[in-house]
C-alpha positions in Angstrom: 12.4 -8.1 -18.0 9.2 -6.3 -17.1 6.9 -9.0 -18.1 8.5 -11.0 -15.1 7.9 -8.6 -12.8 4.4 -8.4 -13.9 4.1 -12.2 -13.0 6.0 -11.8 -9.9 3.3 -9.0 -9.0 0.5 -11.1 -9.6 1.8 -14.0 -7.5 2.5 -11.8 -4.8 1.0 -9.3 -2.0 2.0 -6.5 -4.2 -0.5 -7.7 -6.5 -3.5 -6.6 -4.1 -1.8 -3.5 -2.5 -1.1 -2.3 -5.8 -4.7 -2.8 -7.0 -6.0 -1.8 -3.6 -8.4 2.0 -4.6 -6.1 4.5 -4.0 -8.4 7.7 -4.4 -11.8 7.6 -2.0 -14.4 10.2 -2.2 -15.7 11.0 1.2 -19.1 9.7 1.8 -21.8 11.6 3.0 -19.7 15.2 1.3 -21.3 17.0 -1.4 -19.3 18.8 -4.2 -20.1 22.0 -3.4 -19.6 21.7 0.6 -20.9 24.9 2.0 -19.2 25.7 5.0 -15.1 26.1 5.0 -13.8 26.5 7.9 -9.7 27.5 9.0 -9.4 25.8 12.0 -9.0 22.4 10.3 -5.3 21.3 10.8 -4.3 21.5 6.8 -1.3 19.1 7.1 -3.7 16.5 8.0 -6.8 15.5 5.4 -9.4 17.3 6.1 -13.4 15.9 5.4 -13.7 17.6 1.7 -14.9 17.1 -1.6 -12.1 16.0 -3.4 -10.5 12.2 -3.1 -8.0 11.7 0.0 -4.9 9.4 -0.7 -4.9 6.0 1.5 -2.7 5.9 5.0 0.9 4.6 3.3 3.0 3.6 6.1 6.5 4.2 5.5 7.9 3.4 8.9 8.0 -0.6 8.5 11.1 -2.3 9.5 12.8 -4.9 6.5 12.1 -8.3 6.9 14.4 -9.8 4.0 15.5 -8.9 0.9 16.4 -10.8 -2.3 17.3 -10.2 -5.9 14.7 -11.6 -8.8 14.4 -12.0 -12.4 18.0 -12.9 -13.4 19.3 -9.8 -10.3 17.5 -7.2 -12.5 15.2 -6.8 -9.4 15.3 -6.8 -6.0 12.4 -7.0 -3.6 12.2 -5.7 -0.4 9.8 -8.0 2.2 8.9 -4.9 5.3 7.5 -6.6 8.5 4.4 -5.3 7.9 3.3 -7.8 5.5 4.0 -6.0 2.1 6.8 -6.0 -0.8 8.2 -3.4 -2.7 10.1 -4.2 -6.0 12.8 -2.3 -7.0 14.4 -2.3 -10.7 18.3 -2.6 -10.3 18.6 0.2 -13.1 17.0 2.6 -11.1 18.3 1.1 -7.5 22.1 2.1 -9.4 20.4 5.2 -10.8 20.1 6.3 -7.6 22.9 5.2 -5.4 23.5 7.5 -2.3 27.4 7.0 -1.9 29.4 10.1 -1.7 30.9 9.4 -5.9 27.5 9.2 -7.1 25.2 12.0 -5.0 26.1 15.3 -4.0 24.4 15.5 -0.2 25.3 19.2 0.0 23.0 19.8 -2.8 21.0 16.7 -2.7 21.7 16.5 -6.6 22.7 13.0 -8.6 26.7 13.4 -9.6 26.3 10.2 -11.7 25.8 10.9 -14.9 23.5 9.3 -17.6 25.6 8.3 -20.1 27.6 6.0 -17.7 24.6 4.1 -16.8 23.8 0.9 -18.0 20.3 0.1 -18.3 20.9 -3.6 -18.1 22.6 -3.3 -14.8 22.2 -6.5 -12.5 22.6 -6.4 -9.0 26.4 -9.2 -8.0 25.0 -9.5 -4.1 22.2 -8.3 -2.0 22.3 -8.5 1.9 20.7 -6.9 4.5 22.7 -5.1 7.1 22.3 -5.3 11.4 21.3 -1.2 10.8 17.9 -2.6 8.8 19.9 -1.5 5.1 20.2 -2.8 1.8 23.4 -3.2 0.6 23.8 -3.7 -2.9 27.5 -4.9 -4.2 27.3 -4.3 -8.7 29.2 -5.8 -11.2 32.3 -3.6 -10.9 31.9 -3.8 -7.2 30.7 -0.3 -6.8 28.5 -0.9 -3.3 25.3 1.2 -3.0 23.1 1.7 0.3 19.7 2.6 1.2 17.8 3.3 4.2 14.5 1.1 4.8 12.6 4.5 5.2 13.9 6.4 2.1 13.1 3.0 0.2 9.8 2.6 1.2 8.7 6.4 0.6 10.2 5.5 -2.8 8.1 2.8 -3.5 7.0 1.9 -6.9 3.2 0.3 -5.7 0.4 2.5 -6.8 -0.7 3.4 -3.2 2.8 4.9 -2.5 3.1 6.7 -5.7 0.3 8.6 -4.9 0.8 9.1 -1.7 4.3 10.4 -2.1 2.7 12.6 -4.8 0.0 14.1 -2.7 2.5 15.2 -0.3 4.6 17.1 -3.2 2.1 18.7 -5.1 -1.2 19.5 -2.8 -3.3 17.9 -5.4 -6.7 17.7 -3.4 -9.0 20.0 -4.4 -12.8 21.5 -2.6 -14.9 23.0 -5.4 -17.0 25.5 -4.1 -20.1 28.1 -5.9 -22.2 30.6 -5.0 -22.8 29.0 -1.5 -18.4 30.0 -1.3 -17.6 30.7 2.4 -14.4 32.9 1.9 -11.7 31.4 3.6 -10.5 34.6 5.8 -7.2 35.2 7.7 -5.5 38.3 9.0 -2.8 40.2 7.5 -0.5 40.1 10.3 -0.7 36.8 11.7 0.6 35.5 7.9 3.2 37.3 7.5 3.8 36.5 11.6 3.3 32.8 12.1 4.6 30.0 10.4 1.4 27.7 11.2 -1.0 30.7 10.0 0.8 31.1 6.9 1.3 27.7 6.3 -2.5 27.5 6.6 -2.9 30.5 4.0 -1.0 28.4 1.1 -2.8 25.2 1.8 -6.1 26.9 1.8 -5.7 28.7 -0.9 -4.3 25.7 -3.2 -7.3 23.5 -1.7 -9.9 26.0 -2.3 -8.4 28.2 -4.5 -9.0 32.0 -2.9 -8.3 33.3 0.5 -9.2 36.9 2.1 -6.9 38.8 4.2 -7.8 41.4 6.4 -6.3 44.0 8.3 -3.8 45.6 6.0 -3.0 49.5 5.8 -4.5 51.2 3.5 -1.7 52.3 1.6 0.6 51.0 -0.9 3.4 48.2 -0.6 1.6 45.6 1.7 1.6 43.3 -1.6 5.7 43.4 -0.9 5.7 42.0 2.1 3.5 39.2 1.1 5.8 38.5 -2.1 8.9 38.3 0.5 6.6 35.8 2.7 6.6 33.6 0.2 10.1 34.1 -1.8 9.8 36.9 -4.5 6.7 38.4 -6.7 6.2 38.1 -10.4 7.5 41.0 -12.6 5.2 41.3 -15.8 5.1 43.9 -18.2 2.4 46.7 -16.1 5.9 46.0 -13.4 6.3 44.5 -10.0 2.6 45.7 -8.6 0.3 47.6 -10.7 -2.7 50.4 -9.7 -6.4 49.4 -10.5 -8.0 52.3 -10.9 -9.4 54.3 -14.1 -7.3 56.1 -15.8 -7.0 58.1 -19.1 -6.3 56.3 -22.4 -6.2 53.6 -20.2 -3.7 50.4 -21.4 -6.1 48.0 -20.0 -9.4 47.5 -19.4 -9.1 46.7 -15.9 -8.0 50.6 -16.0 -11.7 51.9 -16.7 -15.3 52.0 -14.8 -16.8 49.4 -16.8 -17.8 46.1 -15.8 -15.3 43.2 -16.3 -16.5 39.7 -17.2 -15.0 37.1 -16.4 -11.5 36.0 -17.1 -7.8 35.0 -15.9 -5.1 37.2 -16.4 -2.6 37.3 -18.6 -3.0 33.9 -20.8 -0.6 36.0 -23.5 2.1 34.4 -21.8 3.4 31.3 -22.7 3.6 30.4 -18.6 0.4 33.2 -17.3 0.8 34.0 -13.3 -0.3 31.3 -11.1 -1.3 33.7 -8.4 -3.3 37.2 -7.9 -2.9 39.5 -5.6 -5.6 42.4 -4.8 -5.4 44.6 -2.0 -8.4 46.9 -2.0 -6.7 50.7 -1.1 -9.8 52.5 -1.7 -13.6 51.3 -2.6 -16.2 53.1 -4.6 -19.5 53.8 -2.2 -21.4 52.0 -5.1 -20.7 49.3 -7.5 -17.4 47.9 -8.1 -18.2 44.7 -6.2 -16.1 41.8 -7.4 -17.3 38.4 -9.0 -15.0 34.9 -9.0 -16.1 31.4 -10.1 -14.7 28.3 -9.7 -13.3 27.5 -13.0 -11.9 24.1 -12.4 -15.8 23.2 -11.2 -17.7 24.8 -14.5 -15.2 23.1 -16.9 -16.0 19.6 -14.7 -19.9 20.3 -15.5 -19.2 21.5 -18.8 -17.5 18.2 -19.4 -20.6 16.1 -18.2 -23.3 18.6 -20.4 -21.5 19.6 -23.2 -18.6 16.7 -24.1 -18.0 18.1 -27.6 -17.8 21.8 -26.4 -14.9 20.6 -23.7 -13.3 18.5 -26.7 -13.0 22.0 -28.6 -11.8 23.9 -25.7 -9.2 21.5 -24.9 -7.9 20.9 -28.2 -8.4 24.6 -30.5 -5.3 27.0 -29.6 -6.6 30.5 -29.7 -4.4 33.3 -30.5 -4.0 35.9 -27.5 -2.6 39.4 -28.1 -1.1 42.5 -25.8 0.2 45.6 -26.8 1.5 49.3 -25.4 3.3 50.5 -22.6 3.5 50.8 -18.6 6.8 49.3 -16.8 8.1 49.2 -20.4 6.8 48.8 -23.6 5.6 45.5 -24.6 4.3 43.1 -27.6 3.4 40.2 -26.9 1.6 37.3 -29.3 0.7 34.1 -27.8 -1.5 30.7 -28.4 -3.4 28.6 -25.3 -5.9 26.3 -25.2 -9.2 27.9 -23.2 -9.2 24.6 -21.4 -5.4 23.3 -20.2 -5.5 19.5 -19.6 -3.0 17.0 -18.4 -2.4 13.3 -19.1 -5.5 12.2 -17.5 -7.8 14.6 -18.8 -8.6 17.1 -15.7 -8.4 20.4 -16.5 -5.1 22.4 -14.7 -5.1 25.6 -16.2 -8.0 28.1 -17.6 -6.7 30.3 -20.1 -9.5 33.3 -20.7 -9.6 36.9 -21.2 -11.9 38.5 -23.7 -10.3 41.8 -23.9 -6.9 40.2 -25.4 -8.6 37.6 -27.3 -6.8 38.3 -30.9 -9.0 39.2 -33.8 -6.5 36.3 -35.1 -8.2 33.0 -35.2 -5.7 30.1 -35.9 -8.3 27.5 -37.4 -10.3 26.5 -40.6 -13.2 28.6 -41.5 -15.9 25.6 -40.6 -14.3 25.0 -37.2 -14.7 28.9 -36.5 -18.9 28.6 -35.5 -18.2 25.7 -33.3 -15.4 27.5 -31.8 -17.8 30.2 -30.6 -20.6 28.2 -29.6 -18.1 25.9 -27.0 -16.6 28.9 -25.9 -20.3 30.6 -25.3 -21.6 27.6 -23.5 -18.5 27.8 -20.9 -19.1 31.3 -20.9 -23.0 30.7 -20.2 -22.0 28.3 -17.5 -19.4 30.4 -15.7 -21.8 32.9 -15.1 -24.6 30.6 -13.8 -25.8 32.3 -10.4 -25.5 28.5 -9.1 -21.3 29.4 -9.8 -20.4 32.6 -9.2 -19.6 34.7 -5.8 -19.9 37.9 -5.3 -18.6 40.0 -2.9 -17.4 43.7 -2.2 -13.9 44.5 -0.7 -12.9 46.6 1.6 -9.9 49.1 2.1 -7.3 47.0 4.0 -8.6 43.7 2.5 -6.7 41.5 0.3 -7.8 39.1 -1.8 -5.3 36.0 -3.3 -7.0 33.6 -5.7 -5.7 31.1 -8.0 -5.2 32.3 -11.7 -5.3 29.2 -13.3 -8.2 27.9 -11.3 -10.0 31.0 -10.6 -11.8 33.2 -13.0 -12.5 36.6 -12.1 -14.6 39.9 -12.5 -16.1 43.4 -11.8 -19.4 45.2 -11.6 -18.8 48.4 -13.3 -18.8 51.7 -10.9 -19.3 55.4 -11.7 -16.6 57.4 -12.3 -15.9 60.6 -10.4 -14.4 63.9 -10.2 -11.2 61.8 -8.5 -10.3 58.0 -8.4 -13.1 56.4 -6.4 -12.0 52.9 -6.3 -7.9 51.6 -5.7 -6.6 48.9 -6.0 -3.0 47.4 -6.1 -2.3 43.9 -7.7 0.4 41.9 -8.2 1.3 38.3 -9.7 2.7 35.2 -7.7 4.0 32.0 -9.7 3.0 28.6 -8.0 6.5 27.1 -8.4 7.7 30.1 -5.5 4.3 29.4 -3.4 4.7 25.6 -3.4 8.4 26.4 -2.5 7.3 28.4 0.6 4.5 25.8 1.4 7.2 22.9 1.6 9.2 25.0 3.5 6.6 25.7 6.1 5.7 22.3 6.3 8.7 21.1 7.4 8.8 24.0 10.1 5.3 23.3 11.0 5.5 19.4 11.2 8.9 19.7 13.6 6.7 21.8 16.3 3.9 19.5 16.4 
């Protein structure tokens, strides 16, 4: 069946549509774009550094439909001249009738064990309402709307478009020239368009500074309610970053913190971190951030062997103590997590909680350290890191999977001189809220 499908695609316009370049780099833009403005409309493609998906028409009416390959494929001819091919097994699996699909939950009812993977269509027609109507061998019928089918076209271009809409994978990389995106705390809480702009910017740039919050604990709980809810960890729903006696975390000291991500000891580290400045020391205590994805890309170009070691070596992490409750955690992570395409999707690096146990052969230890040191040296390069000092009432929100953050040391006094309240969120929660806000904002346009 698949051989026949491939041959058919090669004979038709589908071949040309599928092989068209999908992701185009914006011409004339450097990878480290210096200026970033929140005046752009984030629900539209902006001029940025990351590739953008080409436009794909999802509103074209259907001209005709036909069955192919002994009725195991259905070809839809669109009035814009394009064609889409749908396997019969997929169409049967995704029948939208009440017997097969629970519309109140937007969930499939048809059981996979009742699906015939070799199913063929008995009849395929186009209705007066421009819908595809299918009769199956057992006389069950399915009806599909044109827009629904077009959105789920199997061409490479259409698949790239829907994936970008669902996951917003476009990124803007930066270095020391970052223009820190800034919004006000109140507008994010009160305005859907501003909240959507906040979360889209967070996804694209990886960091947003919010100003105008009160200088008291509890403001992060409001942001948690805005997105849905915060992530509870062993340090509580929120936690206080200040120097403490017998600190159970290196962040609770006045010493310098090297670049790190939080909580790599967890199998699923928090995706988002919130830090609210309640009190700031007059000297020292500057915050530092670095775009880990951008630096990882540089490492891959400059030292492919180091990149390969850091993407393949499982490193032990540990964290033991008592806070919200007592805890004893062990985890294993690769320093650089990659997806099936080799793109870095998460960084797991915390020097304080990296375990003394290293589960690799002795001969691989030195190459691992050399690779990690090369990565850390790149992170600390002046051209890559951005330094700023938070003011009381400011909240920084950043991508804990992408950015590494640190802090310069400061002098301890007789009383607490620097106080930040912190919290975590998960990307699943943020992306859920982002999609809901996107729908609300687009409906108002």
